C-alpha positions, 0 to 999 in steps of 0.5 A: 762581686758587688760595688763598694758603697764608698765608691757609690757615695763618692760618685754621687752629688752630695745629699740635700738636707732640707731643714725641718723636712718632716715637720713640713711633710706633717703640715702638708698631710694636715692640709691634705686632710690625709688618712694614711693607712699602711697595708702591711704584708707582714708585721715588720713594716712598723720597723721605723716608726714609734707611738703608732697603732697596729691592727691585726684585725679589720673587723668593722668596729675596730677599723672605724675606731682607728679611723676616728682616732688616728690619722696614721695607723697600720693594718697587718694583712700578713698577705705574704703568707697567702697566695695572690688571690687571697691577698687580693681578697684581703686588700679589697675587703679592708678598702671596702670597710675603710671607705665606710669610715672616710672619703676616697680622696683623703684615704692614702694607702701605703702598700708596705712590702719587703725591702728585698722585693718579695711579695704580691706586687702586681696583685696588691697594687692592682686591686688598690688601683681598681678600688681607689683609682684612678691614680696618676702613678704608682710609686715604687720605693724599696729603700730601707736604710736600717736593713742596708737596702739602697736604690741607685741608678734604678737598681736595688742593692742589698748591703753585705759587709761593705759591698752593695750586691744586686738584690737578685744575686742574694738569697732573697731572690731565691725565695720559693714563692716570691723569687725574682731575676731582676734588680734593675727595677724597671725590668723587675716591674715588667717581670712581676707584672707579667708584662702588664707594664713594660720596662720602658713604661717605668718613669724614675726620680733619680738621685740627680733629680733629688739632690740637685733639683730638690723638692721642686724638681721632684714635684715637676717630674711627678706632674708629668706622670699620668695613667697609673704609670710606675715611678721608681724612687732612688734613695741612698739616705733618709734625706733623699727620701725626705726631698722626694716625699716633699715633692710628692706632697706638693704634687698631691696638694695640686691634685695629683694622685699616687699609690705607694708600694714601699718598704718601711723607710718610706712609711716613716717619712711619708707620715712625717714621723721623727726619728727616736732613740732605740727603746731600752726596756726595763729588765724583764721579770721572769724569763723570755720566750723566743720563737724562731720560724724564719728559715733564711741563713741570716736567721740561722746564724743569729740563732746559733750566736744566741744559743752559744752564749746564753743558757736556754731551754732549746726546743727544735720543732721537727717539721715532720712531727707537726704534719703527722698524725701524732702532732697533738701529742707532740704539741702537748709534750712541747707545751709541758717542756716550755711551761716547766722551763718558764716555771724554773725561770729559764728562758726558752727558744723554740725554733723550726728545723733549719734544713727541712725543705717543703715540696710541691707546688707554691700552694702546697708549700704555702699550705704546709708552711701554714700548718707549721706556723699554726703549730707554733701558734698553738704552742704559744696559746697553750703555754700556761706560764706568762713569759717576761717578754716574747721575741718572734723571729721572722715576719710571717712567724711574728704575725701569726704568733701575735694574732693566733698565739697571743690573741692580739687585735691591737697593739702600740708600736713603742719604737725599735729595740735595734735598728729595724726591729720593732717592739710592741706593747700588746693590747688589753684584749690579748692573752698577756695584756701589756706584754712587750713583744719584739717583731724581729724580721728574718732579713734584718740584723747582724749575726749578733742581733738576736742575742743583743735583743735578748740581752736588752731584756735580761741586761746581759752582755 
């Protein structure tokens, strides 16, 4: 049984509101001459920002142009779709190329990962420390308000209804690749680093520090951190994170150096990005294409809610057919069905089999999952009709569909269509320049959210 969020809020000191906190953070970034680059391990890390560039390629000329024209941007590694050695190699390669365009001291990397604690934590922070260090500390900030992820008393929770449930008791902790046994973050750090860091090595910025001591107290505590020590940042609201980041920026202005491992809320606040209203896209011409690859139960409920309320051409991808010898013909048959439906101005939802389980080692499951994802991408690539919009459900799915199916190298994050659900405008190099593309995380939203997103384009409901 979880804790009631109302009880937690009542037992904590009131949040400290610092007027114009993000404006001050932005000024401090200018003072620090900071180049903030987000290494995003799936494409959902931009789910809190607006008017920001996302790169899906790190070709040298693309990175050089981004550094020259932007002080803040995303590089989409999608590393959660790969084994750790590949994730380390990607991070190393991007750092090498960034350092050809900007100095080590001005370069500040946010290693953005999942708010439910999945991802290559030890491998990715390790390579960044080796290539960019030394660092005084590694900040661990999984708080993500829009998704109902909160950190209190150094323990990370997922909001389910009115209950705060420890993250290790949720379905996300049973991930076949990135599962974990601890929600108490010092113990999680020890677990994920395989004992490289012990739980007693982990420092903390508590809610008392933030709400009663303010930025000065946070800055003071961060001044005591050295030797790449992990530091957990607690937060129950954006105001908590604003206070913590102000203290962080002040410490960095006094020559302290930190690496950041965080969820999406920290990204927005560390960059000093203001909040913006939800995007309201104009009614789409023609009909949409919805691609559902995420397999978590939340996604299945959202898919069912959509298909029960909207007349769509439904296409279930049979996993065994995508992995078998006849996969090419299977693909051709599905492409024709999608094209015919779009030509008749009927929206299409393509979804992977909901109950299929991939067997074998972690590498074998990743390889099989990649082949399924490649099949989806080839399907999108071979469709000849241009949809009015595309919604891709699932982090890895939305990345692969963008890069491989829609041939995207650069996009602009316009904002959010629902809380925690970003919408991109695709670049001129893509298969459908200017197309609106929704990156819908698998672990975000209510049962109604996929339908609500679709309805915004069709102006239904």
